C-alpha positions in Angstrom: 0.0 0.0 0.0 1.1 3.6 -0.7 0.1 7.0 0.5 -1.6 9.8 -1.4 -1.2 13.5 -0.6 -3.9 16.1 -1.4 -3.1 19.8 -1.3 -6.0 22.2 -1.3 -5.6 25.7 -2.9 -9.0 27.4 -2.2 -8.5 30.4 -4.5 -10.4 31.3 -7.7 -10.5 34.2 -10.2 -14.3 34.2 -9.9 -17.0 32.0 -8.2 -18.9 29.9 -10.7 -22.7 29.9 -10.2 -22.8 26.1 -9.7 -19.9 25.9 -7.3 -20.6 24.5 -3.8 -16.9 24.3 -2.7 -15.3 26.4 0.1 -13.3 28.6 -2.3 -13.0 32.3 -2.6 -11.7 35.2 -4.7 -8.9 36.9 -2.8 -5.9 39.2 -3.4 -2.9 37.5 -4.9 -0.9 38.9 -2.0 -2.4 36.1 0.1 -1.0 33.3 -2.2 2.6 33.2 -0.9 1.7 33.2 2.9 -0.8 30.4 2.2 1.7 28.3 0.3 4.3 28.7 3.1 1.7 27.7 5.7 1.0 24.5 3.7 4.7 23.8 3.6 4.8 24.2 7.4 1.8 22.0 7.9 3.3 19.2 5.7 6.7 19.3 7.6 5.1 19.4 11.0 1.9 17.4 10.4 2.5 14.6 12.9 3.0 16.8 16.0 0.2 19.2 15.0 -2.3 16.5 14.3 -1.4 14.7 17.6 -2.2 17.9 19.5 -5.5 18.2 17.7 -6.5 14.7 18.7 -5.6 12.8 15.5 -3.7 9.6 16.2 -1.7 8.7 13.0 -1.0 4.9 12.9 2.8 4.2 13.1 2.4 2.1 9.9 1.5 5.3 8.0 5.0 6.7 8.4 6.5 3.8 6.5 4.3 4.3 3.4 5.7 5.8 0.3 3.9 8.8 -1.3 3.3 8.0 -4.9 0.5 10.4 -5.8 0.0 14.1 -5.1 -3.0 16.0 -6.1 -3.3 19.8 -6.2 -7.0 20.6 -6.0 -9.1 23.7 -5.5 -10.0 26.3 -6.4 -7.6 27.0 -9.1 -4.1 26.0 -8.1 -2.7 27.3 -11.3 -3.2 30.8 -10.0 -0.2 30.3 -7.7 3.3 31.0 -8.9 5.0 27.8 -10.0 7.6 28.4 -7.2 4.8 28.0 -4.6 3.8 24.6 -6.1 7.5 23.6 -6.2 7.9 24.5 -2.6 5.0 22.4 -1.5 6.2 19.4 -3.5 9.6 19.8 -2.0 8.1 19.8 1.5 6.4 16.5 0.6 9.7 15.0 -0.7 11.5 16.1 2.5 8.9 14.8 4.9 7.7 11.5 3.4 9.3 8.6 1.7 8.4 9.6 -1.9 8.4 8.0 -5.3 6.0 10.1 -7.3 4.2 8.3 -10.1 1.3 10.8 -10.6 1.3 14.5 -9.6 -1.9 16.1 -10.7 -2.6 19.8 -11.0 -6.2 21.1 -11.4 -6.2 24.0 -14.0 -8.5 26.4 -15.7 -7.6 26.6 -19.4 -7.1 30.4 -19.5 -4.4 30.1 -16.8 -2.1 28.0 -18.9 0.9 29.8 -20.5 4.2 28.4 -21.7 6.4 29.6 -18.9 4.2 28.2 -16.2 3.7 24.9 -18.0 7.4 24.4 -18.4 7.9 25.2 -14.7 5.2 22.8 -13.7 6.9 20.0 -15.6 10.2 20.9 -14.0 8.7 20.7 -10.6 7.5 17.1 -11.2 3.9 17.7 -12.2 3.0 15.2 -14.9 -0.8 15.3 -15.0 -3.2 18.2 -15.5 -7.0 18.1 -14.8 -8.9 20.7 -16.7 -12.2 22.2 -15.6 -13.4 22.4 -19.2 -17.1 21.9 -18.3 -18.3 22.7 -21.8 -17.2 23.7 -25.3 -20.2 26.1 -25.7 -19.3 29.7 -24.9 -23.0 30.4 -24.1 -23.0 27.7 -21.4 -19.6 28.8 -20.1 -20.7 32.4 -19.8 -24.0 31.5 -18.1 -22.1 29.4 -15.6 -19.7 32.2 -14.7 -16.7 30.6 -16.1 -13.7 32.8 -17.2 -12.5 30.7 -20.0 -14.0 30.2 -23.5 -13.8 27.4 -26.0 -10.8 28.9 -27.8 -8.8 28.8 -24.5 -9.1 25.0 -24.4 -7.5 24.7 -27.8 -4.7 27.0 -26.8 -3.9 25.3 -23.5 -3.6 21.7 -24.5 -0.7 22.1 -27.0 1.2 24.2 -24.5 1.0 21.4 -22.0 2.0 18.8 -24.5 4.9 20.9 -25.7 6.1 21.2 -22.1 6.0 17.4 -21.7 2.8 17.1 -19.7 0.8 14.7 -21.8 -1.5 13.1 -19.2 -4.4 15.4 -19.5 -7.9 15.0 -18.0 -11.1 17.0 -19.0 -14.2 17.6 -16.8 -17.6 18.1 -18.5 -20.8 19.0 -16.6 -24.1 17.8 -17.8 -26.9 20.2 -16.9 -25.4 23.6 -17.4 -27.8 26.4 -18.3 -28.6 26.6 -22.0 -27.3 23.1 -22.6 -29.1 21.1 -25.2 -28.7 17.6 -26.5 -27.0 19.1 -29.6 -24.6 21.3 -27.6 -23.7 18.4 -25.3 -23.0 16.1 -28.3 -20.8 18.8 -29.8 -18.9 19.1 -26.5 -18.3 15.4 -26.5 -17.2 15.4 -30.2 -14.8 18.2 -29.7 -13.3 16.5 -26.6 -12.7 13.4 -28.5 -10.9 15.3 -31.3 -8.5 16.7 -28.7 -8.2 13.2 -27.2 -7.3 13.8 -23.5 -6.2 10.7 -21.7 -8.9 10.9 -19.0 -12.5 12.3 -18.8 -14.8 13.0 -15.9 -18.5 13.5 -16.5 -20.5 15.2 -13.7 -24.2 15.9 -13.4 -25.0 19.4 -12.2 -25.4 19.3 -8.4 -28.5 21.1 -7.1 -28.1 22.1 -3.4 -28.1 25.2 -1.2 -24.3 25.4 -1.3 -24.3 27.1 -4.7 -26.0 30.2 -6.0 -27.5 28.4 -8.9 -28.5 25.4 -6.8 -30.2 27.6 -4.2 -32.0 29.5 -7.0 -33.3 26.2 -8.5 -34.5 24.9 -5.1 -36.6 28.1 -4.5 -37.9 28.2 -8.0 -36.2 31.4 -9.0 -34.8 32.5 -12.4 -31.5 34.2 -11.5 -28.3 32.7 -12.8 -30.2 31.4 -15.8 -31.9 28.8 -13.6 -34.9 28.6 -15.9 -32.5 27.4 -18.7 -31.2 24.4 -16.7 -32.1 21.1 -18.4 -34.4 18.7 -16.6 -33.2 15.7 -14.6 -34.3 13.4 -17.3 -32.3 15.4 -19.9 -29.2 15.3 -17.6 -29.6 11.5 -17.3 -29.8 11.2 -21.1 -26.7 13.3 -21.4 -24.8 11.1 -19.0 -25.9 8.0 -20.9 -24.9 9.5 -24.3 -21.5 10.4 -22.9 -21.0 6.7 -21.8 -21.8 5.5 -25.3 -19.7 8.1 -27.1 -16.7 7.8 -24.9 -16.8 4.0 -25.0 -16.8 4.1 -28.8 -13.8 6.4 -28.7 -11.8 3.9 -26.6 -12.3 5.2 -23.1 -12.8 2.6 -20.3 -15.6 3.5 -17.9 -14.0 2.5 -14.6 -15.9 4.6 -12.0 -19.4 6.2 -12.2 -18.1 9.6 -13.2 -14.7 8.7 -14.7 -13.4 7.3 -18.0 -9.8 6.7 -19.1 -7.7 5.5 -22.0 -6.0 2.2 -21.1 -3.4 2.8 -18.4 -4.6 6.4 -17.6 -7.1 5.9 -14.8 -6.5 8.4 -11.9 -4.2 6.6 -9.5 -4.8 9.3 -6.8 -8.6 9.2 -7.0 -8.5 5.4 -6.9 -7.2 5.7 -3.4 -10.4 7.3 -2.3 -12.6 4.6 -3.8 -10.4 1.8 -2.5 -10.3 3.3 1.1 -6.5 3.6 0.9 -4.9 6.3 3.2 -4.4 9.8 2.1 -3.4 13.0 3.9 -4.8 16.4 3.0 -3.0 19.7 3.6 -4.4 23.2 3.3 -7.6 24.9 4.2 -10.6 22.5 3.9 -8.4 19.5 2.9 -9.7 16.1 4.0 -7.7 13.1 5.3 -8.2 9.4 5.9 -5.8 7.2 7.9 -7.9 4.0 7.7 -8.9 4.6 11.4 -10.0 8.2 11.4 -11.3 10.8 9.0 -10.9 14.5 9.5 -10.8 17.9 7.7 -9.0 21.1 8.2 -11.1 24.2 8.8 -12.0 25.7 5.5 -11.4 29.4 6.1 -8.1 30.1 4.4 -7.2 33.2 6.6 -8.0 31.3 9.8 -5.9 28.4 8.5 -2.8 30.5 7.9 -3.2 32.1 11.3 -3.5 28.7 13.0 -0.3 27.4 11.3 1.5 30.6 12.4 0.3 29.9 16.0 1.7 26.4 15.9 -1.6 24.7 15.5 -3.8 23.2 12.8 -7.6 23.8 13.0 -9.3 20.4 12.7 -13.0 19.8 12.2 -15.2 16.8 11.4 -12.8 14.5 13.3 -14.4 11.0 13.3 -13.2 7.6 14.3 -14.5 5.0 11.8 -16.5 2.1 13.3 -16.5 -1.4 11.7 -20.1 -0.9 10.5 -19.2 2.5 8.9 -16.2 1.0 7.2 -18.3 -1.8 5.7 -20.8 0.8 4.4 -18.0 2.7 2.9 -16.6 -0.4 1.3 -20.0 -1.1 -0.3 -20.8 2.5 -1.4 -17.3 3.2 -2.8 -16.8 -0.2 -4.2 -20.1 0.0 -6.2 -19.0 3.3 -7.6 -16.3 1.4 -9.5 -17.5 -0.5 -12.5 -15.5 -3.6 -11.4 -17.9 -3.9 -8.5 -17.3 -5.4 -5.0 -16.3 -8.9 -3.9 -18.9 -10.0 -1.3 -16.8 -13.0 -0.2 -13.9 -10.7 0.7 -16.1 -8.3 2.6 -18.0 -11.1 4.4 -14.8 -12.6 5.5 -13.2 -9.3 6.5 -16.2 -8.0 8.5 -17.7 -11.4 9.6 -21.1 -10.5 8.3 -23.6 -11.9 5.8 -24.4 -9.5 2.9 -26.1 -11.4 0.1 -29.6 -10.8 1.5 -29.1 -7.0 1.2 -28.8 -7.3 -2.6 -31.7 -9.6 -3.3 -34.4 -7.0 -4.0 -31.9 -4.8 -6.0 -31.0 -7.8 -8.1 -34.7 -8.7 -8.7 -35.3 -5.1 -9.7 -32.5 -5.3 -12.3 -30.4 -2.6 -10.7 -27.4 -4.8 -9.8 -25.9 -7.9 -11.4 -23.9 -10.7 -9.7 -21.1 -12.7 -11.2 -19.9 -15.3 -8.7 -19.2 -13.3 -5.5 -18.8 -10.0 -7.4 -21.7 -7.5 -7.4 -21.9 -4.6 -9.8 -24.3 -1.8 -10.7 -26.1 -2.6 -14.0 -24.5 -0.1 -16.5 -27.9 0.9 -17.8 -28.8 2.2 -14.4 -25.7 4.1 -13.5 -27.5 7.4 -13.8 -29.7 6.5 -10.9 -26.9 5.1 -8.7 -27.7 7.3 -5.8 -31.1 5.7 -5.5 -29.5 2.3 -5.5 -27.0 3.4 -2.7 -29.9 4.7 -0.6 -31.8 1.5 -0.9 -28.7 -0.6 -0.1 -27.9 1.3 3.1 -31.4 1.0 4.6 
């Protein structure tokens, strides 16, 4: 087993209407102090976590870090030297043999000088928040980039030697139609990124657009958001188009060319340990889960005071671990091995799947249980039924 490192950069140029993350638009003068605080947290994580009530297993210290993921926010707003400094702190603190170092990026932030510096620092994978190839959809969602920026950014990365590229698309953006969605998929395939993530628009009170939809308003182009059925159709069409283009569907939202599945994200779905650094970053030690406080200014102040502000600290019970194994395992198209789980947790599970199998929502092959591909768009309903 290896260890993953997640580094949160909670800064953006603007707040997208659909965003429900704890990110903010701040002065660039706050970037350097934040990066230095993250470096300090990385180097002193064990003592600071201990004082906050987190007990890291001794076995964790022996694990080699093989994946690092810079998420956000928009990490590419930082100077490359900030990213280099945080990676150096990881190398100096943990046994490290990086196989995959991912940087989330917005297309308009990619320039040659930065891309070359990212590659020099050891970043070998970039995950683009493309979201759409329609300028009307991008504008309505509050995105800064436009379609042309995507076509400019990708060659710059490839020329710098960063050839493992992932695209995100969102089904359900305002003004999206079946034709514009199909066009986004076709343009994506022409560019041929190694990895694709397809997300359905999330509707909750955490975003301006979501809150507007819930209260039946019209701001943020809420009246132009496709229906739930249309979103499900878009997801299903993406599965078909991407499969025909040679992408393997390996997790509900994720598709990859052979050999390019996200190694870091797989740690989450396989319940492997990962440590998160920065404001709002989440961690999992196999025994506990916790998150740093999400306010970036308070985070920097706490690091300067010799502390780290922890929230949502939770010790995982055996029953919780089992539920996570089922939920996260079924998100993967390979499914879950019931024999392994029953032996590990000393429980009987097959009866929990009987009604779901009869309803045609899951399929069994020996001891392996999988979601039926035709019903992946309603996977949440399956998970709710399973956990009852």
